DOPA-302069 format. One line per field, with one value per residue (C-alpha): x, y, z; residue in three letters; residue number from 0. Coordinates in Angstrom, 3 decimals, always signed. Example, Ala and Ser with C-alpha at 12.3 -4.5 7.8 and 13.67 -1.06 7.14 Angstrom:
<sites>
x <- (+12.300 | +13.670)
y <- (-4.500 | -1.060)
z <- (+7.800 | +7.140)
type <- (ALA | SER)
seq <- (0 | 1)
</sites>
This chain:
<sites>
x <- (-0.049 | +2.881 | +4.620 | +1.980 | +1.856 | +3.766 | +5.324 | +4.136 | +6.426 | +3.956 | +6.659 | +8.103 | +4.584 | +4.178 | +7.523 | +6.517 | +3.326 | +5.267 | +7.756 | +4.745 | +3.245 | +6.469 | +7.083 | +3.624 | +4.307 | +1.509 | +1.909 | +0.692 | -1.461 | -5.224 | -7.073 | -10.159 | -13.174 | -12.539 | -9.198 | -10.534 | -11.449 | -14.882 | -16.031 | -19.333 | -19.061 | -21.374 | -22.407 | -23.157 | -21.541 | -24.098 | -22.625 | -23.644 | -26.502 | -29.828 | -30.257 | -33.583 | -31.838 | -29.974 | -33.175 | -34.776 | -31.824 | -31.927 | -35.734 | -35.160 | -32.422 | -34.239 | -37.261 | -35.195 | -33.114 | -35.696 | -36.233 | -33.336 | -34.064 | -33.177 | -32.576 | -29.623 | -28.353 | -25.135 | -22.767 | -19.693 | -18.097 | -20.128 | -18.508 | -18.728 | -22.253 | -23.348 | -21.985 | -23.498 | -26.870 | -26.784 | -25.761 | -28.566 | -31.107 | -29.883 | -29.943 | -33.192 | -35.398 | -33.351 | -32.421 | -35.828 | -37.598 | -34.859 | -34.869 | -38.586 | -38.272 | -35.381 | -37.312 | -40.357 | -37.954 | -36.448 | -39.938 | -40.950 | -37.828 | -38.302 | -41.898 | -40.866 | -38.236 | -40.786 | -43.135 | -40.578 | -39.791 | -43.630 | -43.853 | -40.794 | -42.161 | -45.657 | -44.138 | -42.074 | -38.923 | -35.699 | -36.352 | -39.548 | -38.042 | -35.366 | -36.146 | -35.352 | -32.943 | -35.856 | -37.761 | -34.449 | -33.937 | -37.608 | -37.275 | -34.172 | -35.730 | -38.822 | -36.588 | -34.625 | -37.888 | -39.250 | -36.097 | -36.261 | -39.833 | -38.919 | -35.945 | -38.358 | -40.857 | -38.087 | -36.921 | -40.508 | -40.975 | -37.691 | -38.648 | -42.134 | -40.355 | -38.183 | -41.272 | -43.123 | -40.066 | -39.888 | -43.565 | -43.026 | -40.086 | -41.983 | -44.956 | -42.567 | -41.111)
y <- (+0.000 | +2.436 | +1.702 | +3.429 | +6.584 | +9.617 | +11.688 | +15.325 | +17.993 | +20.652 | +23.175 | +22.933 | +23.753 | +26.599 | +27.999 | +27.836 | +29.719 | +32.347 | +32.805 | +33.223 | +35.792 | +37.654 | +37.513 | +39.185 | +41.878 | +41.273 | +42.463 | +41.260 | +44.409 | +43.787 | +45.842 | +47.849 | +47.911 | +51.591 | +50.487 | +47.700 | +48.563 | +47.991 | +47.148 | +49.053 | +52.654 | +55.438 | +55.367 | +58.950 | +60.676 | +61.588 | +65.210 | +65.940 | +68.332 | +67.141 | +67.412 | +66.686 | +65.737 | +63.016 | +61.693 | +61.624 | +59.620 | +57.197 | +56.550 | +55.962 | +53.347 | +51.608 | +51.273 | +50.021 | +47.609 | +46.257 | +42.942 | +40.734 | +37.669 | +34.301 | +32.817 | +34.323 | +32.822 | +30.911 | +31.808 | +29.733 | +26.653 | +23.401 | +21.702 | +24.738 | +25.449 | +21.896 | +21.962 | +25.417 | +24.202 | +21.124 | +23.115 | +25.776 | +22.970 | +21.305 | +24.577 | +26.043 | +24.750 | +27.027 | +29.887 | +30.610 | +31.256 | +33.543 | +35.446 | +36.012 | +37.327 | +39.563 | +40.981 | +41.586 | +43.459 | +45.436 | +46.434 | +47.582 | +49.642 | +51.276 | +52.111 | +53.590 | +55.682 | +56.869 | +57.747 | +59.796 | +61.633 | +62.402 | +63.636 | +65.974 | +67.211 | +67.886 | +69.800 | +72.184 | +70.261 | +71.399 | +75.111 | +75.296 | +75.145 | +77.727 | +81.289 | +84.378 | +86.980 | +89.248 | +86.333 | +85.369 | +89.061 | +89.296 | +85.941 | +86.965 | +90.422 | +88.623 | +86.297 | +89.217 | +90.974 | +87.892 | +87.199 | +90.872 | +90.382 | +87.147 | +88.905 | +91.630 | +89.099 | +87.243 | +90.426 | +91.225 | +87.736 | +87.977 | +91.101 | +89.695 | +86.666 | +88.955 | +90.916 | +87.632 | +86.277 | +89.593 | +89.344 | +85.653 | +86.470 | +89.492 | +87.146 | +84.554 | +87.076)
z <- (-0.034 | +0.894 | -2.367 | -4.491 | -2.498 | -3.563 | -0.815 | -1.018 | +0.425 | +1.663 | +2.574 | -1.006 | -2.418 | -0.019 | -0.978 | -4.674 | -3.860 | -1.980 | -4.820 | -7.329 | -5.068 | -4.797 | -8.573 | -9.155 | -6.735 | -4.279 | -0.695 | +2.730 | +3.085 | +3.136 | +0.584 | +1.678 | -0.292 | -1.366 | -2.739 | -4.866 | -8.405 | -9.617 | -13.005 | -12.424 | -13.754 | -13.854 | -10.145 | -9.053 | -6.217 | -3.485 | -3.419 | -6.966 | -7.227 | -8.600 | -12.371 | -14.100 | -17.295 | -15.402 | -13.917 | -17.258 | -18.657 | -15.704 | -16.158 | -19.922 | -19.244 | -16.548 | -18.814 | -21.698 | -19.571 | -17.070 | -19.036 | -19.073 | -21.235 | -19.905 | -23.402 | -25.294 | -28.549 | -28.280 | -31.106 | -30.511 | -32.184 | -32.333 | -29.312 | -27.010 | -28.321 | -27.590 | -23.995 | -23.196 | -24.614 | -22.444 | -19.384 | -20.107 | -20.321 | -17.077 | -15.162 | -16.560 | -13.745 | -11.429 | -13.551 | -15.194 | -11.795 | -10.645 | -13.958 | -13.691 | -10.109 | -11.186 | -14.087 | -11.800 | -9.429 | -12.348 | -13.598 | -10.055 | -9.895 | -13.282 | -12.305 | -9.056 | -10.757 | -13.471 | -10.528 | -8.840 | -12.069 | -12.522 | -9.020 | -9.503 | -12.744 | -11.318 | -8.415 | -10.554 | -11.401 | -9.927 | -9.747 | -7.794 | -4.384 | -4.984 | -3.858 | -5.910 | -4.455 | -3.538 | -1.793 | +0.005 | +1.232 | +2.370 | +4.223 | +6.067 | +6.963 | +8.322 | +10.309 | +11.801 | +12.794 | +14.293 | +16.418 | +17.567 | +18.697 | +20.489 | +22.295 | +23.449 | +24.766 | +26.606 | +28.276 | +29.343 | +30.704 | +32.501 | +34.086 | +35.157 | +36.622 | +38.800 | +39.997 | +40.839 | +42.739 | +44.653 | +45.603 | +46.697 | +48.837 | +50.505 | +51.343 | +52.755 | +55.219)
type <- (MET | GLU | GLN | GLY | MET | VAL | LYS | ILE | ASP | ILE | GLU | GLU | ILE | MET | GLN | GLU | ILE | ARG | ASP | ASN | ILE | GLU | LYS | ARG | GLY | TYR | SER | ASP | GLU | ILE | LEU | SER | PHE | GLN | ASP | ALA | SER | SER | GLU | ILE | THR | GLY | VAL | ASP | ASP | ASP | ARG | GLU | PRO | PHE | ARG | MET | ALA | ASP | LEU | ASN | ASN | TYR | VAL | TYR | GLU | ALA | ASN | CYS | ASN | CYS | ASP | VAL | PRO | TYR | TYR | ALA | PRO | ILE | THR | GLU | SER | SER | VAL | LYS | LYS | LEU | ILE | LYS | LYS | VAL | MET | ARG | LYS | LEU | MET | SER | PHE | GLN | ILE | VAL | PRO | MET | SER | VAL | GLN | GLN | ASN | ALA | PHE | ASN | VAL | ALA | VAL | ALA | ARG | SER | LEU | ALA | SER | VAL | GLN | ARG | TYR | ILE | MET | GLU | ASN | GLY | GLY | GLU | ASN | LYS | ASN | ARG | MET | SER | LYS | LYS | GLN | GLU | GLU | ASN | TYR | PHE | GLU | TYR | GLN | GLU | LYS | LEU | SER | GLU | GLN | LEU | GLU | THR | LYS | ILE | LEU | VAL | LEU | GLU | LYS | ARG | ILE | GLU | GLU | LEU | GLU | ALA | GLN | LEU | SER | GLU | LYS | GLY | LYS)
seq <- (0 | 1 | 2 | 3 | 4 | 5 | 6 | 7 | 8 | 9 | 10 | 11 | 12 | 13 | 14 | 15 | 16 | 17 | 18 | 19 | 20 | 21 | 22 | 23 | 24 | 25 | 26 | 27 | 28 | 29 | 30 | 31 | 32 | 33 | 34 | 35 | 36 | 37 | 38 | 39 | 40 | 41 | 42 | 43 | 44 | 45 | 46 | 47 | 48 | 49 | 50 | 51 | 52 | 53 | 54 | 55 | 56 | 57 | 58 | 59 | 60 | 61 | 62 | 63 | 64 | 65 | 66 | 67 | 68 | 69 | 70 | 71 | 72 | 73 | 74 | 75 | 76 | 77 | 78 | 79 | 80 | 81 | 82 | 83 | 84 | 85 | 86 | 87 | 88 | 89 | 90 | 91 | 92 | 93 | 94 | 95 | 96 | 97 | 98 | 99 | 100 | 101 | 102 | 103 | 104 | 105 | 106 | 107 | 108 | 109 | 110 | 111 | 112 | 113 | 114 | 115 | 116 | 117 | 118 | 119 | 120 | 121 | 122 | 123 | 124 | 125 | 126 | 127 | 128 | 129 | 130 | 131 | 132 | 133 | 134 | 135 | 136 | 137 | 138 | 139 | 140 | 141 | 142 | 143 | 144 | 145 | 146 | 147 | 148 | 149 | 150 | 151 | 152 | 153 | 154 | 155 | 156 | 157 | 158 | 159 | 160 | 161 | 162 | 163 | 164 | 165 | 166 | 167 | 168 | 169 | 170 | 171 | 172)
</sites>
């Protein structure tokens, strides 16, 4: 039984792996998720201002790409084509239901995005909530007057509290 067994030197294999890692220039430092490159492009930065044109493009793209077909034609050589067809047939019982669920989700997201777009358009788009310079000046003037009135009320109430405390201390004597 021992004659047919091949002795494996694990340390020799590990040294080969270490040498390959060193040749490729990898380091022991662990990458963070921010450092890792992503193949997904076009993800917006949250700090970017809202632009109605961007939303219109996103809604259009979502509507165009929400249905992802399960069945795509295979255009390779005959052996690869046959293998892929067999694999697709064997996996279809699992892939088709997942594809249907994913497409239903995609449609729901596209409809939600279109609904948000309609809401924004009905409520004035991106410029409705912005004040003109005149409105802004009037608003700040109003806020200043209001704060002055509140300061006056606070002074009157503080004076009244002092008077009541004085009356209370006279009654207590």
